[in-house]
N, C-alpha and C positions, 0 to 999 in steps of 0.2 A: 551386264549387258548395257551398251550405250543406247538409251532410248529417250524419247521425249514424249510424254503423255501416251506411252505404250506403242509408238510407231517409230520407225527408223528414219532419220533425215535423209533426203535424197541429195541435198546440196553437198558436193564433194568437199569443199573447204571446211564446212561445218562438221561433216562426218569425220574428217581427218583430225581436226582439232579436238573433238570430243573423245576420240579413241586415244589420242596421244595423252590427254589429261587423265583419262581413266587408267591407262597403263602406268603413268607416273605414280598415281596414288597406289596402285597395286604393288609397285616396287618399294614403296615406303616414303614417298615425298609427302611431307606434312606442311611445309611452308613454301609459298610462291610469292615472289615480289614482281609486280606488274607495273610497267609504265605505259600510259595510254597512247594509242596511235590508230591509224586507219588500216594499214596492211596487216597488223596483228589482231584485227577485230575478231576473227574466228576463235583465236586462243583466248581473247578477253572474255567473250561470251561463255566459252566452255569452262574457264576458270571460275567465273562468277557463279555459274550453275553448281559447280563442285563445292564451292565455298558455302553457298546457300544450303546445300545438302549436308553440310557438316563434315565433308570428306577431307578438307584441307583448310589451312588458314591463309587468306589472301591479304597481302599488304600492297597498297597502291601508292606509288610515288611518281610525281611529274618530272623529276630530274633523273635521267638515266644513270648518271654517275653515282648519285646518292642511292638510287635503287640497287645498283650492283653491289655497293659496299654494305648496304643494309642486309642483302642476302649473304654476303661474305661474313658479316658478324653473326648472323643466325647459324650459319653452317660451321663457323669456327667454334662456337660455343657448344653446339649439339653434336658435332663430328658426323653429321648425316647430310647427304646431298640436299641442297636447296636450289630451287629453280628461280631464275630471273628471266623475264620476258620483255621484249620490246618490239617496236616496228622497225622498218628498214632505214637505211641511210646512216646519217651521223648518229642517230640514236644507238645503233649497234657499236659504233666507234667509241662512244662514251663508256661502254662497258670495259674497254681495254685495260685501264689501270687496275681494276678489281680482278680481272682475269690474270694479270701478271702477278698480283699479290697472292691469289689463290694457288697459282702454279708453284711459286717459290715457298709458300707456307704449307702446301699440301692440304688445302681446304677443298672439300668436295662441292663443286658448283656446277649446275647444269644451265647453260646459257641457251635460251631459245630465241632466235632472231627471225622475225618474219622477213620475207623478201618478195620482190616482184618476180613473176614467172619469166622464163627466158625471153619470150617474145617482147616483153615490155623493157627488159634490160637492153636488148638489141636496138629498140626504138629510142633509147635515150630518155626513158620516162622519168618523171619527177622522183626525187628521193632515191636515186639509184647510185649505189657505190658497189664495188666488187667485194662481196661478203664471203667469197670462197676462201677458206683458210685465213679469215680476217685476223685472227689472233696468232697466226704462225705456229711455232713449236710450243707455245705456252699451254696448249690444251692437250689432254691425254687422248682425245678422240675428236675428229671433225667428221661430220656427215651432213650431207644435204639431202633431205627427203625429196623424192620425186613429186612433182605437182600432182595433187590428188585427182584421181579419175574414178569414174563409176564402172569398175570392172573387178572381177574376182582376183583374189590374192592380195588386195590392198590391206586388209585388216591384219593379216599375219605379218606383212612387211612393216607396217607402222609400229606394231607392238614389239616386234623383234628389235627394231632400231632403238626404241626407247629402253629396252632391257640392256642392250649393248652400252648405251650411254650411261645408264645408272651404274652398272658394274665398273665401267672405266672411271667414273667419278669417285666411286667409293674406294677403289683400290683393294688390295689384299696383302697377304704376307710378302708378296714379291714385287708389288708395284705401289708407288705412293699415291694416295688420294690426290685429287686435283680437279681442275675445271675441264669440262667437255663442252663442245659447241654443236648444236643442231640448228642448221639453217633450213627454214621452211618457206618455200615460195608458195604463195596462194593466188589463185585466180578468182575473179569475181564469179558469183556474188560472195561477198565477205561477211555477210550477216545471214542469220537464219531467215529464209524467205517464205516460210510458211508452207512450202511445197513438201508435203509429207507423203511417203509411200514406201513400197517395198524396195529395199536395197538388193543388189544382185547377190549378196552373200550375207551371212551373219556378221555383225560387228561386235559380237560378244567376246569377252575375255575368257580366261580359263575359269573352271568351276571353283567355287568357294573363295573367290576373290584373289586367287593366286596369280603371280606374275606369269607372263607368257613364256619366258625362259628363265629358269633358275640355274645359278652357277654354284656347284658344290665344291667345297674345299676341305673334305674330310681328311685329306692327307697333308694338308698344308702345315708347315711348322716354320718358325723363324730361324734364320741363320744366326749363329752366335759368334761374338768376338771374345777371345780369351787372352787377356794380357799376360805377359811373361813375368819373369822375376824382376824385382826391384821396387823402388818406391814410386807411388803414383798418386794422382788426383783424379777425381771425377768432375767434369765440367758439364753442367746442365745448361743447355742453350734453348731447348724447346722439347716438347714431348711430355713424358710422364715422369716427373721428378721423384715420385714415391718409389718407383721401381729402382731407380738409380740410387736413391738414399738407402733403401733396404740392402742393396748389393754392397754399397760402401761400408755399411755397418758390419756386414758379415766378414769383410776382408780388410777392415782397418784403414781405409783410405778417406781423406778429407773430401768433402763435396763443396764445390764452388758453383755459383750460378750467375748468369748474366742479369738476373733479376734481383740479385742480393739475397735477402732472406724472405722475400714474399713468395708464398707457395712452397717454401722449402723448409723442412723440419728435420728433427732428429739430432742426436748428439754430434754427428760428424759434419753437420752443416756449418760452413764458414761464410757468414753473411758479408764480411768485409773483404771478400776475395778480390774484388776489383781494385781495392787499395793495395792489398798485399802484392798482387802481381805487378803493380806499377812501381814498386820500390825495388830497384835493381839490386841493392845490397842484400835485402831480405831474400830475394829469389835466388841469388848466388849461393846463399847458405842453405836454402831449402829447395834446391832444384830437383824437380821430379824426373825420374827416368822415363816415365810414361804417363800419358794422359788419355783417359777415356772421355771422349767428347760425345755428348748426347745431343743430336740435332746440329743445326748450322749456326755457328757464332756470327754475330753481326754488329755488336754494340761497341766493344772496347778494343782499342788498338793493342793494349798489353796482352789481351787474350790471343789476338792474331799473332803477335810476336812469339808467344809461348808455343803455339801450335806449329809455327814455322821454324822453330829451333831445331837444328839438325841433331842436337843431343837428346831429343825427346822422341820416344816412339809414340805415335798417335794411333789410337784405336777409335774408330768412329762407329757410333750406333746411329744408323740412318737408313730409311727406306729408299728403294729405287736406285737408279744408276747415276743420277746427277748429284753425286755427293760433293760436299765442299772439301777443298784440299789446300789449306794455307801452306805455302812452301812446297806444294805438290809432293808431299812425302808421307802420306797416310799409309800406315803399315797394313791395316786390316779394316774392312768394313763389314758390318753385320747388322741384323735387325734387333738383336737383344744381347744381353751380357751373359757370358759364361764364367766359370770359375777361373781366377788367375792362377798361374803356376808360381810356386815358391811360398815361403813362410811369411807371416805377418811381422811387421816391425812396429811394436807398440810405441816406441819413441817418436816415430814419424808423425802419427796422428796427434800425439800430445804436443809436439812443437807447433803444429798449425793451430791447435786449439788455444795455446797460450798466446800466440801472435794475434789470433782473432780477438781475444779478450782485450789485449793491450791496444790494438788498433781501434776497436769500438769505443773504448773509454776515451781515448784521445780525440777521436772524431766528434763525438757528441759534446765533449767539453769545449772543443774549438768552435763548434756551431753555436753553443750557448753564449759564447763571448761576442758573437756577431749580431748586429741589429737585424730584427725580423721585419719583413720577410725576404727570403731569397728562395730560389727553386729548391735548394736542399732542405731548408726549413719547412717549406710547404709540403714537400714529398713526405717528410718525416711525420708531420702533423696529420696529413690525410691518412696515411697508412695506420698510424696509431688509432685514429678515430673510427676506422671501419668496423662494423659489427661482424661477428664471426659468421663465416659462410658467405660474405659479400663477394661480388665480382668487381674487379678493378681493371678497367681498360686504360692502357697507357698510350699516349701520343708517341710518335716515332722519333721525336727530336730530343730536347732536354729532359722531358718528364721520365722517359724510360731510364735515362742515365741517373737522374736525381734519385729515383727510388732505389736503384741498385747501390748507389753510393751512400745514402743517408737514412734509409728507412730501417726501423727496428725489425727483427724477424717476425713474420706473421705466416706461419704454416697453414693457418685456418682461412686464408684468403685465396680466392681463385684469380689468377691474373691472365690477361689476354693482351697481345700486342700484334700489330701488323708489321712483322719483321721480315717478311718474305723478300720484298724489295725496299722495305723501310721508308716508304713515301709517306707524306702527310695527307695524301688524297683520302677523302671519304672517311675520316676518323670519327666524325660525329655520327654518321650513318652506321659505321661499324659498331660503335658503342650502343646505339639504339637497337640494332639487330641482336647483339649479344645480350642486352638487357631483356629483350622480349623473350629470349629463350632461357633465361636464368630464373630459377625459382628462389627469389630472395632479392634483397636490395642490391642495386648495381651503381657503380661509380665510374667516372672517367676523369683522368687528369691530363689536360691538354694545354699546350702553349697557345698563345693568342693567334699566331699565324695559322696553326693547324686548325683551330676553331673557325677562323674566318674562311679558310680554304674550303670548308664544307658547311657553311652556314645554312645551305639549303637542306641539310639534314634535320634542321629544326622544323621544316615545313611538313607537318603531319596533318592530313585532312581530318575533318570532324568524324568521319565514319571509320577511321583507322584505329588499330590498337595503339595505345600510348604506353611507353615503358615507365617503370619505376626507376628512373635514372637521374643521378645528380652529376652534372658536368662541372668540374672545377677547372677554371681557366686561369692559368698563371699569365697575367698580362704585363709583359715588359716592353710593350709597344715596338715589337719587331723581332728580329731573328737573333735571340740571345745565344743560340748554339754556336754561331760563328765567332762569338767573343772568345770561345775556348779553343778554337782551331787556329791554324797558322795565320789566317786572314785577320785575326783579332790582335796580332802582335802590334806593339806601339808604332813600329815603323810604317804600318799601313793605315794609320789613323786618318790620313787625308782622304782616302777613298772609302773607308770602311762604312760609314753611316749610310751613304746613299745606296751602294750596290750590295752590301751585306746586311747591315742593320735594318734597313728598309722600314723606318717608322711609318705608321699608318694613321694614328690618331682617331680610330673608330670608337664610338661610344657603344660599348657592348650592351649597355642597358637599353638603349634605343633599339638596337637590333633585336634583342630578345622581346621587347615590347611589341615590335612589329609582327612577330610570330606568335604572340600570345603566350610566351614562355616566361614563368616567374624568374626574376633575377635579383640577387643580392650581392653586395660588395662586402667582403670581410677584411677589416683593417687590423684585426688583432688575432692572435692564436685562439683566444676564447671565442670570438665571433665565428671563426672558421669551424671550430669544433661544434658549436651550436648549429651552424648551417648544415653540417654533415649528418645530423641525426636523421635516421631513416624516415622517409615521408613518401607518400604515393605521388606518382606523376613525374613529369619531366621538368627539371629546374636547372638553373645555371648559377654557380657561385664564382664570383670574380675576385681574384687577389691581385692587386697591382703592385708591381715591384720595379726597381731600377736596375738595369743591366750594366750600368756604367762600370761597376767594380766587380763584375762577375769573375773575370779572369784572376784578379788578385785574391778573391775569396777562395777559389779552388787551390791556388798556390799556397795560401796560408794553412788551409786544412790539410793539404798533402804534407806540408812541412811538419805539422803537429803529429800526424800519423807516423811519418818517417822517424821523427825524434823518439817517439814512444817505442818503436820497434828496435831501433839501433842503440837505445840507451844514451 
């Protein structure tokens, strides 16, 4: 029952906020991220009361964009809905990038935005924007609660809408998890006014702390994709690699991953898959008839080319209706893997395993010949140094590619990436959120622009939980990723540095000092390994490198791998 000192509050906004928070907890919400404001004051008071009572963990952040990505990180790591709450106006708009990422990544997020009541919107009140369906089709559900009134039927209505939002965010066998948006207009008074008395109905929830509405799925079962005859590969882009690995072992298929060998284990794992798919001559001789793609591919163009190849049957393991379709030629979509038709070909897997060994030897030999550090070197060193069971959060630009291309296999490491829309928004906050939900040491590998883009993620108040998180920043003073794309070709050198390279010259040590975050610079591999030893708290390890020869480095390594494969 929602009570304060034994009596029910008569203030409608306070009553509504307390009921909503109570029902969120009953449904399973354990983490809420709050940004301060005036119009969301009723929710702020209610959340603080619930946190003080030990019913949920409250995280307060003054920057709404950082707050939303913090919630995203917690939800991505826990796979349970997390609430993020703000006031009206541009505060709600600052949630939009995280909502887009949650949508495309299938991360359960409950967005609570406070709003002015209709009469104040019509009057052109301060901090008013149109928050109706603010996030468009990116949310699984949008609902605007009616302005709270002191009349019967309100309690059931409020609780029912919270349950609807919770289940829409969580998803099930048939729908993908994702963000939902509850817009809540509040009238004054916005604070508990001390006027206590009888409400016109009970504001209690169900007995024994149960949710108001429970959704049963006793008969739910996943749909299956069943590949046909022929040689195939499994490509893990997101989701649960262990299930895909186990399936591949049973049926004799190699397993490739967009993360290389991080989080991927078993004898069928091909950690050098990104290199192998990029060698045309190798792929011509080892061309699969079919590919089982788990999740949505985003990183490598060679992967996109394979999935768009008209000579390959693509079977997609993916939840929901919005499935990816490179080449628009996906043969079958399902939520799990069934048994393939046809017999195993033992020579097929052996050929990929031999190529994996040759490519890996050539890759690391080529790297050892190059001066340290480069992004490939740092990715390899970081992954090697991680303790077993560690969490690794990767930035969306070069770091995720560097790990896939250069890291040794580490099936005992958990990896997380914001690859839904692959932006660099909010990566520091995402890493902090994921670390807060992880039981064990956590690490992040970010580029300098990604780090600077969310430096507000370092701003953690003295009363807030601090993560055990080591952020490694590969600082090449700008956008090194563009050196590897068409823009980085020599013929574009005249315009490259200003509009693509974008050097910034920021002293990261001073930035960290301003936030009270420990900072060290690692100039050798040994210093980096030492800096990565598990330690409590939040800290930043900077590795400075030169991106001037990054394009040539990748060309040399690719040539070495190609030579090893083709003899």
